[in-house]
C-alpha positions in Angstrom: -14.7 53.0 17.3 -15.0 56.4 17.3 -12.2 58.7 19.3 -11.8 59.8 22.3 -11.7 63.6 23.3 -10.8 64.9 26.6 -11.1 68.5 26.9 -11.3 71.0 29.6 -14.0 73.9 29.6 -14.2 76.8 32.1 -17.7 76.4 34.1 -18.8 78.0 37.5 -17.7 76.6 40.5 -19.9 74.6 42.7 -19.1 72.0 44.7 -20.5 68.7 44.2 -22.0 66.2 41.0 -22.1 68.1 37.9 -25.2 66.0 37.8 -27.8 63.2 39.9 -27.3 60.4 37.4 -24.1 59.4 35.4 -24.3 56.7 32.9 -21.4 54.6 31.3 -21.5 51.7 28.9 -18.9 48.8 29.9 -18.0 45.7 28.3 -19.8 43.2 29.3 -16.4 41.1 31.1 -15.7 43.0 34.3 -12.4 42.4 35.6 -11.2 42.9 39.4 -8.8 45.6 39.6 -10.4 47.1 36.1 -10.8 50.9 35.9 -14.2 51.6 34.9 -15.4 55.5 34.5 -14.4 58.7 36.2 -17.1 60.4 38.2 -17.0 64.2 37.9 -16.8 66.4 41.0 -15.7 69.9 41.5 -14.6 71.9 44.5 -14.6 75.6 44.9 -12.0 75.5 47.4 -8.6 73.4 46.8 -7.5 72.4 50.3 -10.6 70.2 50.8 -10.5 66.6 51.0 -13.4 64.5 49.6 -13.5 60.4 50.2 -15.4 58.8 47.6 -17.4 55.7 48.8 -19.6 53.3 47.2 -23.2 51.9 48.1 -22.0 48.4 46.7 -18.1 48.3 48.2 -18.5 44.3 47.1 -18.2 45.1 44.0 -17.1 48.9 43.2 -14.7 51.0 44.7 -13.8 54.7 44.4 -10.2 56.1 44.4 -9.5 59.4 45.5 -8.9 60.5 42.1 -12.6 59.2 41.6 -11.8 56.4 39.4 -14.2 53.9 40.1 -12.7 50.2 40.0 -14.3 46.4 39.9 -13.5 44.8 43.3 -13.7 41.6 41.8 -14.1 40.0 38.0 -17.9 39.4 37.1 -20.3 39.2 34.0 -22.6 42.1 34.1 -26.1 41.4 33.1 -28.4 42.5 29.8 -30.2 44.9 32.3 -28.1 48.1 33.6 -26.6 47.8 36.7 -27.1 51.0 39.2 -25.3 51.9 42.6 -24.7 54.9 44.2 -20.9 57.0 43.9 -20.8 59.3 47.6 -18.4 62.2 48.7 -17.8 63.5 51.9 -15.9 66.2 53.0 -13.4 65.4 56.0 -13.5 68.7 57.7 -17.2 69.3 57.7 -18.5 65.9 56.8 -21.0 67.0 54.0 -21.9 64.3 51.6 -22.7 64.4 48.6 -24.2 61.1 46.3 -24.5 60.3 42.6 -26.5 57.1 41.1 -24.4 55.6 38.3 -25.6 52.9 35.6 -23.8 50.6 33.7 -25.0 49.2 30.9 -23.1 46.6 29.3 -21.9 47.0 25.0 -23.9 45.4 23.0 -22.2 42.5 20.8 -20.4 43.3 18.0 -22.4 42.7 14.7 -19.1 43.4 12.3 -20.3 46.7 11.2 -17.6 49.1 9.7 -15.2 51.1 12.2 -18.1 54.2 11.0 -20.6 52.1 12.4 -18.9 51.5 15.9 -20.6 52.7 18.8 -18.9 56.4 19.9 -16.7 55.7 23.7 -18.3 58.4 25.9 -16.2 61.9 25.7 -14.8 62.2 30.0 -14.3 65.6 30.9 -11.9 66.1 33.4 -12.9 69.0 36.3 -10.7 71.6 37.3 -9.7 72.9 40.5 -10.0 76.7 41.2 -9.0 78.3 44.4 -8.6 82.4 45.1 -4.9 84.5 45.6 -4.4 87.7 45.4 -4.3 87.7 41.6 -6.8 86.6 39.6 -8.4 82.9 39.3 -6.1 80.6 38.3 -6.2 76.9 37.0 -4.9 74.0 38.0 -5.6 70.8 35.9 -6.1 67.5 38.0 -4.2 63.9 36.4 -5.7 62.8 33.2 -7.9 59.6 33.4 -9.1 57.9 30.1 -11.3 54.7 31.0 -10.3 51.5 29.6 -10.2 51.0 26.1 -11.9 47.5 25.5 -10.2 45.8 22.3 -11.7 42.5 20.3 -8.5 39.7 19.9 -7.9 38.6 16.7 -9.5 41.7 14.5 -8.6 41.0 10.9 -8.3 44.9 10.6 -7.9 47.1 8.2 -4.4 48.3 10.4 -3.4 50.4 11.4 -7.0 50.3 14.0 -7.7 53.8 15.5 -8.0 53.7 18.9 -9.0 56.6 20.5 -7.5 60.8 19.9 -5.1 62.3 22.9 -5.3 65.9 23.4 -5.4 69.0 25.3 -6.9 72.2 25.3 -3.3 73.8 25.1 -2.9 72.6 21.9 -4.5 75.4 20.9 -2.0 78.2 21.8 0.9 75.5 21.7 2.6 73.3 19.0 2.6 70.2 21.1 3.5 66.3 20.5 1.9 63.4 21.8 3.8 59.8 22.3 3.0 56.8 24.2 5.4 54.6 26.3 5.2 51.3 28.0 5.0 47.5 26.7 3.7 47.7 23.3 4.5 50.8 22.6 8.2 51.5 23.1 8.7 48.7 25.3 8.7 44.7 24.4 6.6 43.8 22.5 7.0 47.3 20.6 5.2 48.6 17.5 2.4 47.3 18.6 0.3 50.9 19.4 1.3 53.5 17.7 0.2 57.6 18.0 0.5 60.6 15.5 2.8 62.8 17.4 0.6 65.7 16.0 -3.1 64.3 15.9 -2.2 62.0 18.8 -4.3 59.8 17.1 -3.4 56.6 18.9 -3.4 53.4 16.7 -3.5 49.6 17.0 -1.2 48.0 14.0 -1.8 43.8 14.3 -4.3 41.5 15.6 -3.8 41.1 19.3 -4.1 37.4 21.2 -5.3 37.8 24.5 -4.3 34.8 25.7 -1.1 36.0 25.2 -1.4 39.8 26.7 -5.0 40.6 28.3 -4.3 44.4 28.8 -1.9 46.7 28.1 -0.6 49.9 30.5 0.1 52.8 28.5 1.0 56.2 29.7 0.6 59.1 27.1 2.5 62.1 26.8 2.8 65.6 25.7 5.0 67.7 25.2 6.1 71.3 23.0 8.5 71.3 20.5 11.2 72.3 22.7 10.3 68.8 24.5 8.7 70.6 27.3 6.2 68.9 29.4 2.9 70.5 29.3 0.3 68.0 30.4 0.9 65.3 32.8 0.8 61.8 31.8 -1.9 60.0 31.5 -2.6 56.3 31.9 -4.3 54.2 28.9 -5.8 50.7 30.2 -6.7 48.6 26.7 -8.4 45.5 27.7 -8.3 43.0 25.1 -11.6 41.7 24.9 -11.7 37.1 24.7 -12.9 35.6 21.4 -13.7 32.1 21.8 -10.7 30.9 19.4 -9.4 27.4 21.6 -11.2 24.5 22.3 -11.1 23.2 25.6 -8.0 20.8 26.2 -8.1 17.8 28.8 -5.3 17.7 31.3 -4.8 13.9 30.2 -6.3 12.4 27.3 -6.6 9.1 29.2 -8.2 9.3 32.9 -8.0 6.4 35.4 -10.5 5.7 37.8 -11.8 2.9 40.4 -14.7 1.8 41.5 -15.4 -1.3 44.2 -17.5 -3.8 43.0 -21.4 -3.4 44.9 -21.3 0.5 45.0 -24.4 1.6 45.6 -25.6 4.5 42.8 -24.4 8.2 44.4 -20.5 7.2 44.7 -18.0 9.0 44.1 -15.6 7.7 41.2 -13.0 10.3 39.9 -12.8 14.1 38.5 -11.7 14.8 34.9 -10.6 18.1 34.6 -10.4 19.7 31.4 -8.6 23.4 30.4 -9.8 26.5 27.9 -7.5 29.0 26.9 -10.3 31.6 26.8 -11.4 33.9 29.7 -12.6 31.3 32.2 -14.8 34.1 33.6 -16.8 34.8 30.2 -18.6 32.2 28.6 -15.9 31.5 25.8 -14.5 29.3 29.0 -16.8 28.0 31.0 -17.0 25.1 30.2 -19.5 21.9 30.0 -19.5 18.4 30.5 -21.1 15.4 29.3 -20.4 11.2 28.8 -21.1 10.8 25.5 -20.6 6.8 25.0 -20.4 3.6 27.7 -18.3 0.5 27.1 -19.8 -2.3 27.5 -23.1 -1.4 28.3 -23.9 -4.0 30.9 -25.8 -4.1 32.9 -27.0 -0.9 31.5 -26.0 1.6 29.4 -25.9 4.5 32.4 -23.9 2.8 34.8 -21.9 6.3 35.5 -23.3 10.5 34.5 -21.0 13.7 35.0 -21.0 16.7 37.3 -21.7 19.3 34.2 -20.1 21.8 35.9 -17.1 20.4 38.3 -16.5 17.0 36.4 -17.3 14.8 39.1 -18.2 11.5 37.7 -20.0 9.2 40.0 -22.7 5.8 39.4 -26.3 6.1 38.7 -27.2 2.6 38.6 -26.3 -0.6 41.0 -25.1 -3.9 39.5 -21.6 -3.4 39.7 -19.5 -6.5 39.5 -16.1 -7.2 39.3 -16.3 -11.0 38.2 -18.7 -10.0 35.0 -16.9 -6.6 34.5 -13.9 -5.8 34.9 -13.7 -2.3 33.6 -15.9 0.3 32.0 -14.6 2.6 29.4 -16.1 6.2 28.6 -15.6 8.8 26.2 -16.0 12.5 28.3 -17.0 15.5 26.0 -16.2 19.3 27.1 -17.6 22.0 25.7 -17.1 25.5 26.1 -19.8 28.5 25.8 -21.4 26.8 28.7 -22.0 24.0 26.3 -23.8 25.5 23.8 -23.4 22.8 21.0 -24.1 25.5 18.1 -21.5 27.9 18.9 -18.9 26.2 21.6 -16.0 24.2 21.1 -15.7 20.6 22.5 -13.0 18.0 22.8 -12.8 14.7 24.3 -11.0 12.1 26.7 -11.2 8.6 27.5 -12.0 7.4 30.8 -10.9 4.5 32.7 -12.6 2.9 35.2 -11.9 -0.7 36.7 -14.1 -2.0 39.0 -12.0 -3.0 41.9 -12.5 -6.6 43.8 -14.5 -6.8 47.4 -14.8 -10.2 49.2 -18.4 -11.2 48.0 -17.3 -14.9 47.0 -16.1 -17.0 49.9 -13.3 -19.7 48.9 -15.3 -23.2 48.4 -13.9 -26.7 49.0 -13.6 -28.6 45.0 -14.2 -31.9 47.1 -16.2 -32.9 50.7 -13.7 -35.0 51.4 -9.6 -35.0 51.1 -7.5 -37.9 51.1 -4.1 -38.4 52.4 -1.8 -41.2 53.5 2.0 -40.7 55.7 4.3 -43.1 57.0 4.9 -43.3 60.9 7.4 -41.4 62.1 7.9 -39.0 59.4 7.6 -35.1 60.0 7.5 -32.0 57.7 5.8 -34.3 55.6 2.8 -33.0 53.1 0.1 -36.0 53.7 -3.0 -34.2 51.5 -3.8 -31.3 49.2 -7.0 -29.3 49.5 -8.0 -27.2 46.8 -10.7 -24.6 47.1 -12.2 -22.3 44.6 -12.8 -18.6 44.7 -14.4 -15.9 42.5 -12.6 -13.2 43.4 -9.3 -11.2 42.1 -6.7 -13.5 42.9 -3.7 -12.8 44.4 -5.6 -10.5 46.8 -7.2 -10.7 50.6 -10.3 -11.6 48.9 -9.0 -14.4 46.9 -6.3 -15.8 49.4 -7.7 -18.3 51.8 -6.7 -19.5 55.3 -7.2 -23.1 56.6 -7.8 -24.4 59.8 -8.8 -27.4 61.6 -11.8 -27.5 63.4 -11.4 -31.3 64.6 -10.1 -34.5 64.6 -6.7 -32.9 65.9 -5.9 -33.3 69.8 -2.3 -33.5 70.0 -1.6 -31.2 67.2 -0.3 -33.4 65.1 -0.9 -31.5 61.6 -0.7 -28.1 61.0 -2.7 -26.4 57.5 -0.2 -24.3 55.2 -1.2 -22.0 52.2 0.2 -22.1 48.8 0.2 -18.7 47.9 0.3 -19.3 44.0 -2.2 -22.1 44.0 -4.0 -21.1 47.3 -4.2 -25.0 48.2 -4.2 -25.8 51.6 -1.0 -28.2 52.7 -2.2 -30.6 54.9 1.7 -31.0 57.0 3.2 -33.5 59.7 4.7 -31.6 62.5 5.0 -34.0 64.7 5.6 -38.2 64.4 3.1 -40.6 64.4 3.3 -44.0 65.6 0.8 -46.5 63.3 1.1 -48.8 66.8 -0.9 -46.0 68.5 -2.9 -44.1 65.8 -3.4 -46.3 62.3 -6.0 -43.5 61.1 -7.3 -39.7 61.5 -10.0 -37.8 59.9 -9.9 -34.1 60.2 -12.1 -31.4 59.6 -10.9 -28.1 58.1 -12.3 -25.2 57.3 -11.2 -21.9 55.1 -12.0 -18.6 54.4 -10.6 -15.5 53.5 -8.0 -13.2 54.7 -10.7 -10.1 54.8 -14.0 -10.7 55.8 -17.0 -10.7 53.6 -18.7 -7.7 52.2 -22.1 -6.7 54.0 -25.4 -8.2 52.9 -23.4 -11.1 50.7 -25.6 -13.9 51.3 -22.8 -16.5 51.3 -21.6 -18.6 54.7 -18.7 -16.9 55.5 -16.9 -20.5 55.3 -16.3 -23.4 53.8 -15.7 -27.0 55.5 -14.2 -30.5 54.3 -13.3 -33.5 55.8 -9.7 -35.0 55.5 -8.9 -39.0 55.7 -5.5 -39.7 56.8 -4.0 -42.9 56.8 -0.9 -44.0 58.6 1.6 -46.4 57.4 3.4 -48.9 59.0 7.1 -49.0 58.7 10.0 -51.1 60.4 11.4 -48.8 63.3 14.7 -49.5 64.5 14.7 -51.6 67.7 15.5 -50.1 71.1 17.6 -50.6 74.4 15.5 -51.0 77.4 16.8 -48.7 79.7 18.9 -46.4 77.3 22.0 -45.9 79.2 21.9 -48.7 81.7 23.9 -48.2 84.6 25.8 -51.6 86.2 27.7 -50.8 89.6 30.8 -53.2 89.9 34.0 -53.9 91.3 37.4 -53.9 89.7 39.7 -56.5 89.1 36.0 -59.2 87.4 38.1 -61.8 86.0 38.0 -62.5 82.2 35.1 -65.1 81.3 32.9 -63.6 84.3 29.0 -62.6 83.1 28.7 -58.5 84.1 24.8 -58.1 82.8 22.2 -58.8 80.3 21.9 -55.7 78.3 18.7 -56.4 75.5 16.2 -54.0 73.5 12.4 -54.6 72.1 11.2 -54.3 68.8 8.0 -51.6 68.1 7.0 -53.1 65.6 4.2 -55.7 67.2 2.4 -55.6 63.8 5.4 -57.3 61.5 6.6 -60.9 61.4 9.9 -60.7 61.7 12.3 -63.0 63.7 14.6 -62.1 67.0 16.8 -59.6 67.1 20.4 -59.8 67.3 23.2 -58.2 69.2 26.8 -57.1 68.7 29.6 -54.8 69.8 29.8 -51.4 68.2 31.7 -49.8 71.1 34.2 -51.2 73.7 37.5 -48.5 74.0 39.8 -50.7 76.4 38.2 -54.0 74.7 36.9 -55.5 78.2 33.2 -57.2 76.8 31.5 -59.1 74.7 27.7 -59.7 73.8 26.0 -62.8 73.2 24.5 -61.7 69.6 21.2 -64.0 70.6 20.0 -63.5 74.4 22.3 -60.0 74.9 24.4 -61.2 78.0 27.3 -59.8 78.5 30.9 -60.7 80.0 33.9 -60.1 80.5 37.2 -60.4 78.1 39.7 -58.8 80.1 40.2 -57.6 83.6 38.3 -54.6 84.5 40.8 -51.6 85.7 38.9 -48.6 87.7 42.6 -46.8 86.9 42.6 -47.7 83.3 42.9 -44.3 80.9 39.3 -45.2 79.3 37.8 -44.5 83.0 36.6 -41.4 83.5 35.4 -40.4 87.2 34.8 -44.2 87.8 33.3 -44.7 84.8 33.3 -46.2 81.9 31.3 -46.8 78.8 30.3 -48.9 76.0 28.1 -48.9 72.4 26.0 -51.5 71.6 23.7 -52.3 68.7 20.7 -54.5 68.0 19.6 -55.3 64.4 16.2 -56.7 63.3 15.7 -58.3 59.6 13.0 -56.3 58.4 12.8 -54.5 54.9 14.6 -52.2 55.0 16.6 -53.9 58.1 16.6 -51.6 61.0 19.3 -51.3 64.0 19.0 -49.3 67.5 21.9 -48.9 69.7 22.5 -48.8 73.7 24.9 -47.8 75.8 26.1 -49.5 79.0 27.6 -47.7 81.7 30.2 -49.4 84.5 30.7 -47.9 87.1 33.9 -49.4 88.7 34.2 -49.7 92.4 37.6 -48.9 93.8 39.8 -52.3 95.5 43.2 -52.4 96.7 45.1 -53.2 94.1 48.0 -51.1 93.7 50.4 -49.8 96.4 51.7 -46.3 96.7 55.1 -45.2 95.3 57.4 -42.4 96.3 57.3 -39.0 94.5 59.8 -37.3 93.3 61.9 -40.6 92.5 65.3 -38.0 92.9 65.9 -35.4 95.4 69.2 -33.2 96.4 70.5 -32.5 99.5 74.2 -31.6 101.2 77.4 -33.5 102.9 76.1 -31.9 106.2 73.2 -32.6 108.8 72.3 -29.1 108.3 69.9 -28.0 106.1 69.6 -31.8 104.4 66.1 -32.4 105.1 64.3 -33.9 102.1 60.5 -33.8 100.9 58.6 -36.6 99.6 55.3 -37.5 98.8 53.3 -40.4 98.4 50.9 -41.8 95.1 48.4 -44.4 95.1 46.0 -44.4 92.0 43.4 -46.0 94.4 40.8 -43.6 95.9 40.2 -43.7 100.1 39.9 -45.4 101.7 42.7 -47.6 99.9 44.9 -44.9 99.8 46.4 -42.6 102.5 46.8 -41.6 105.4 50.2 -43.1 104.5 52.8 -45.1 107.0 56.8 -44.3 105.6 59.5 -46.1 107.4 63.4 -47.3 105.5 64.0 -51.1 105.4 66.2 -53.0 108.2 68.6 -54.2 105.0 71.3 -52.8 104.0 72.3 -51.7 107.4 73.5 -48.7 106.3 70.1 -47.2 105.5 69.6 -47.0 108.5 73.0 -45.5 109.7 72.9 -42.8 107.3 69.1 -41.9 106.7 66.0 -41.2 108.8 62.7 -40.3 107.9 59.5 -39.0 109.8 55.9 -38.4 108.0 54.8 -35.2 108.5 51.6 -35.8 107.6 48.9 -37.9 105.7 50.7 -37.9 102.3 53.9 -36.9 103.2 57.3 -37.5 104.8 60.7 -36.2 105.5 63.7 -38.0 104.5 67.1 -36.4 106.7 70.7 -37.7 107.2 71.2 -39.2 110.7 75.0 -38.7 110.5 77.1 -35.5 110.4 78.9 -35.7 107.3 78.6 -38.0 103.9 80.5 -37.9 101.6 79.1 -36.3 98.0 78.1 -38.7 95.9 74.1 -40.4 94.1 73.1 -43.0 96.6 69.9 -45.0 96.3 67.7 -45.2 99.5 64.7 -47.5 99.6 61.4 -46.5 101.5 59.2 -48.9 102.9 55.4 -46.7 102.1 52.0 -48.5 102.9 48.8 -47.4 102.9 45.9 -47.6 104.8 43.5 -50.3 102.5 42.4 -52.9 104.0 44.1 -55.4 103.3 46.9 -53.2 103.2 49.1 -53.0 100.0 52.8 -51.9 100.6 55.8 -51.2 98.3 59.3 -50.4 98.2 60.3 -47.3 96.2 64.0 -46.3 95.4 64.8 -42.4 95.8 68.1 -41.5 94.4 69.6 -39.0 96.2 72.3 -37.0 95.1 74.4 -35.7 98.0 76.6 -32.5 96.7 78.9 -29.8 99.1 77.0 -27.1 99.4 77.0 -23.4 100.4 75.9 -21.2 103.6 72.0 -20.8 101.5 72.1 -24.9 100.5 73.1 -24.6 97.6 75.4 -27.1 95.6 78.4 -25.7 94.7 80.2 -28.6 93.4 80.0 -28.0 89.5 81.0 -31.2 88.7 78.3 -32.7 90.9 75.8 -30.5 89.6 75.8 -31.4 86.3 76.3 -35.0 86.8 73.0 -34.1 89.1 71.3 -32.0 86.9 71.5 -33.7 83.3 70.8 -37.2 82.9 72.3 -39.8 80.6 69.3 -39.2 78.3 69.8 -35.6 78.0 73.5 -35.9 77.4 72.9 -38.5 74.3 70.1 -35.9 72.9 73.0 -32.9 73.0 75.4 -34.6 71.4 73.1 -35.9 68.4 72.3 -32.4 68.0 75.6 -30.9 67.7 76.6 -34.6 65.3 73.5 -33.4 62.8 74.4 -29.6 63.0 78.3 -30.9 61.8 76.6 -33.2 59.2 74.4 -30.5 57.7 77.4 -27.6 57.5 79.2 -30.2 56.0 76.8 -30.7 52.9 76.3 -27.7 52.6 79.7 -27.0 51.6 80.1 -29.8 49.7 77.1 -28.5 47.5 78.0 -25.4 47.1 81.6 -26.5 45.5 80.0 -28.5 43.5 78.0 -26.2 42.0 80.9 -23.9 41.3 82.9 -26.8 39.5 79.5 -27.0 37.1 79.3 -23.6 36.1 83.0 -23.9 35.2 82.3 -26.7 33.4 79.3 -25.5 32.1 81.7 -22.2 30.2 84.3 -24.6 28.8 81.3 -26.2 27.2 80.8 -23.3 25.3 82.1 -22.9 21.8 83.5 -19.2 21.2 82.5 -19.3 18.3 78.8 -20.0 19.1 78.6 -17.8 22.5 76.4 -15.0 21.4 76.6 -12.7 24.1 78.4 -9.5 23.1 79.6 -11.2 20.0 79.3 -10.4 15.9 77.6 -13.3 14.5 79.6 -14.0 11.1 77.8 -15.0 8.1 79.1 -16.3 4.6 79.5 -12.2 4.1 81.3 -11.6 -0.3 82.6 -8.1 0.9 81.8 -5.4 2.9 83.5 -2.4 1.2 86.2 0.1 1.6 85.1 0.3 5.5 86.4 -3.1 5.5 90.5 -2.6 5.9 91.1 -5.9 7.5 89.4 -7.9 5.4 91.0 -11.0 4.2 90.8 -11.2 0.6 92.8 -13.9 -0.4 89.7 -16.5 -0.4 87.7 -14.2 -2.9 91.5 -13.7 -5.1 91.8 -17.5 -5.2 88.1 -19.1 -5.8 89.9 -22.1 -7.0 91.8 -23.1 -4.1 88.7 -23.5 -1.6 88.3 -26.8 -0.1 85.8 -29.0 -1.7 84.5 -29.6 1.7 84.4 -26.2 2.7 81.6 -25.9 -0.3 78.1 -26.2 0.9 76.4 -29.1 -0.6 73.3 -28.2 -2.6 69.7 -27.8 -0.8 71.9 -27.4 3.1 70.8 -23.7 3.9 70.7 -21.5 7.1 67.1 -20.3 8.0 67.9 -16.9 7.2 68.7 -17.6 3.4 66.0 -16.4 1.2 64.0 -19.2 0.0 64.7 -19.7 -4.2 63.5 -22.3 -6.5 65.6 -25.7 -7.5 68.9 -24.8 -8.6 69.2 -25.6 -12.6 71.8 -27.7 -13.6 74.0 -26.1 -16.3 76.8 -27.5 -18.1 79.8 -27.1 -17.1 82.2 -23.8 -18.5 85.7 -24.2 -18.5 87.2 -22.1 -15.8 89.4 -19.1 -16.8 92.4 -18.3 -15.1 91.9 -16.3 -12.4 93.0 -12.6 -11.9 94.1 -11.6 -8.4 91.6 -8.8 -8.4 88.2 -9.2 -7.6 86.7 -7.1 -9.8 88.6 -8.6 -13.0 86.6 -12.0 -11.9 83.7 -10.5 -11.9 84.2 -9.3 -15.6 85.8 -12.2 -16.7 82.7 -14.5 -15.2 80.2 -12.3 -17.2 82.3 -12.5 -20.5 82.3 -15.9 -20.5 78.8 -15.7 -19.0 77.4 -14.3 -22.1 79.3 -15.7 -24.4 78.3 -19.1 -23.6 75.5 -21.3 -25.2 74.8 -23.2 -22.0 74.3 -20.0 -19.9 70.8 -18.6 -18.7 69.0 -16.4 -21.1 69.8 -12.5 -21.0 69.1 -10.6 -18.3 68.0 -13.3 -16.5 68.0 -13.3 -12.6 71.5 -14.9 -11.5 71.3 -16.2 -7.9 74.6 -16.4 -5.9 74.0 -16.7 -2.1 71.5 -14.2 -0.2 73.5 -12.1 2.1 70.3 -10.8 4.0 69.0 -7.5 4.9 71.0 -4.8 6.1 74.1 -5.0 3.9 76.8 -2.5 3.9 77.6 -3.9 0.0 76.4 -1.7 -2.6 73.9 -2.9 -5.4 75.5 -5.0 -8.5 72.5 -3.9 -10.7 74.2 -1.3 -12.2 77.3 -3.7 -13.8 76.9 -4.4 -17.6 77.6 -7.1 -19.7 81.1 -6.4 -21.7 79.2 -6.6 -24.8 76.0 -4.9 -25.9 72.7 -6.8 -27.3 73.7 -6.1 -30.9 76.6 -7.9 -31.5 75.5 -11.2 -30.2 74.1 -14.4 -32.1 70.6 -15.6 -30.9 70.0 -17.5 -33.5 70.8 -20.7 -31.6 67.6 -19.8 -28.9 65.7 -21.6 -31.9 66.9 -24.6 -31.4 66.0 -24.2 -27.1 62.7 -25.9 -28.2 59.2 -24.3 -27.2 59.6 -22.5 -23.9 62.3 -20.0 -25.5 60.7 -19.0 -28.8 59.3 -16.1 -26.9 63.1 -15.3 -26.7 63.6 -15.8 -30.2 60.9 -14.1 -31.8 62.8 -11.2 -29.5 66.0 -11.9 -30.7 66.9 -14.2 -32.9 64.3 -12.5 -35.6 67.3 -9.7 -37.4 66.5 -6.1 -37.6 62.8 -6.8 -37.1 
């Protein structure tokens, strides 16, 4: 690009636009907010306030500084775009106009930098105003039209973009610089400027997808760093190139469409994005379908909106039962779908054909058969099978069954098996073979959802179900059950009470008569004849028995047949016992207490009769004539129908216990009476009528049974204490006996375990060395037999039998004894080979004695004669060669 030169020249003052038509070349792609050019307007009076406007406000906007901005993003057509810019004085309302013509820049042809078009040079106007002094000029802020730079440029770099200069560089030495992102801010170093010439350059290829535009500020200062001009804004727009392929948001798109859909039904939308400018052809995508699989019933069942990516149906005939899924290959191409210059990419659209209820269920047979035993419930008697071509386990496939006839009493229901979709005919009420031997049901099957519109099939399918009832042996039943019989108590044994029989419901089975037996008879009063069911008594019926509740006695009987299998039924006989006057009244309580004196001495008594009205109260109370002392000492008065009062007739009666007979008669017909003895305890009383005689009170308050019970408890307690003392003494004796049986040498508690020690070193000052000094004095019995060792001894090989050596005189010192033993062993031809291991006795680990490995033989090997080793046989041949070979 040719550098842009911004200069200022002296012009004569004339308010208005300097030209009627202003032409500018801009890029074809215009972005919203992008500055396009700067219109020139002169004002001779610096105080005028000018307002700029545009004839196309929806597309262009003019700022207060005269810069024209794009209001929205759009593409310029090949023909020039024209609009009018107006300027109006806010005070005088005077208006000026200028026509602006925008021409899109031609496409780049790859020519060299010198052949590229020249960017229009913008001359910035000056504002002039008068003072008393000569005319002075004040420069307005710089505004440079946007610089358009294509991305991915191949250079060479640095590539010159524009030249910035001030008209004061003729009189001053200026330095130019740029600031902002891309210059001195990240990403730094993309744009550089020659500080002397003001040449602005780019140092590397740009990528619009990373940064679409750069906003820089140019500065001009003198050599002292003083600002000479106000900073100007430089906008560098990166022109998009078609360097990115479209990318689908998903590589596989899933959609659904109901079967039987009409053409034009929306299915799904696929979307691709392009990193290039979406407002330019580089980012404008177009969609199309490359292939469809399967291609039945038509190879073009779907179409796609080339701009939006919406997929719709274009042909009829979608049938899930034939084709359940379609796979489409979708292509997206930029450059508005241009197959020559556009870049493309593909994705897969999987369209599942969803099921609708276009197939009703159909029975596999016209008639189904089943059978059920009588009196059985919750039994499946028949399986109704249907076929449905719709998708399994969906509302369009799930069948519902209902009975349309043949079951007026509601004895059957039909459930649906959720897995097989079969209808399960189930019995819900008992069926009697003697009443109904067969049922013929009419059933219908339909889906959970209605059939889709336009389907020619009937909405339901019908069939008949023939159910046979099987006769089974039923238990007999008593009639009536329970049976109530009213009978006076006191019926003597052997009396016929009633007849209690049962009936057999199996009228069509050849069976013998029923047999009867007794199942429950709490008091064992009854028996039943096994053939005719006649019930007779075996004991006297007593209404006052504990087995009678509310005058009612219950007994249960069993009736059994001889069918296969045998069956039985139970019946309950309820006997309501009528009361007779068979019980005489008795006095209550049996014991009482009164005082010796006449006052107070009244005793309240009550008559008790197990019978009920009218064989009970009111009762009559009287004293017998004999003995005469009863009526002489006592008197009785009835105070109510059931209660009377006994008191002393005389003024004083000696303390003691008296048996007072009382005759009580009930109101039954005939009357029943009895003489009851009342045990009266007479004692001395205080003014309040309480007994003061302790002995009497104890005698009166505690009976013989209570005293015996107290004595037994005391005796048992004493026995338990004695047994505990004996047990404690016995345990102490056992503990002492155990301690005496333990050998102090075997008691390991707080003792040192002694083993076969042979010497303890210098620290054992009190050790008895007598046994070691005189080994021959040991008793033969003290020597352990061969093969008997302690558990802590080291296991060794079998002990060899060596010839017995003569014992040398034993010195009194153990050291001399060991040295003499070594000499004897060295000179003994029957001793083991030289330097062999002599095993004495394993002492275990941790011994305080030192090692004996430092003991040497008293004679050197050179002084021994080992020729006798040759006579010991082949086992000692190696030793004979080593020691018996002479000097060699």
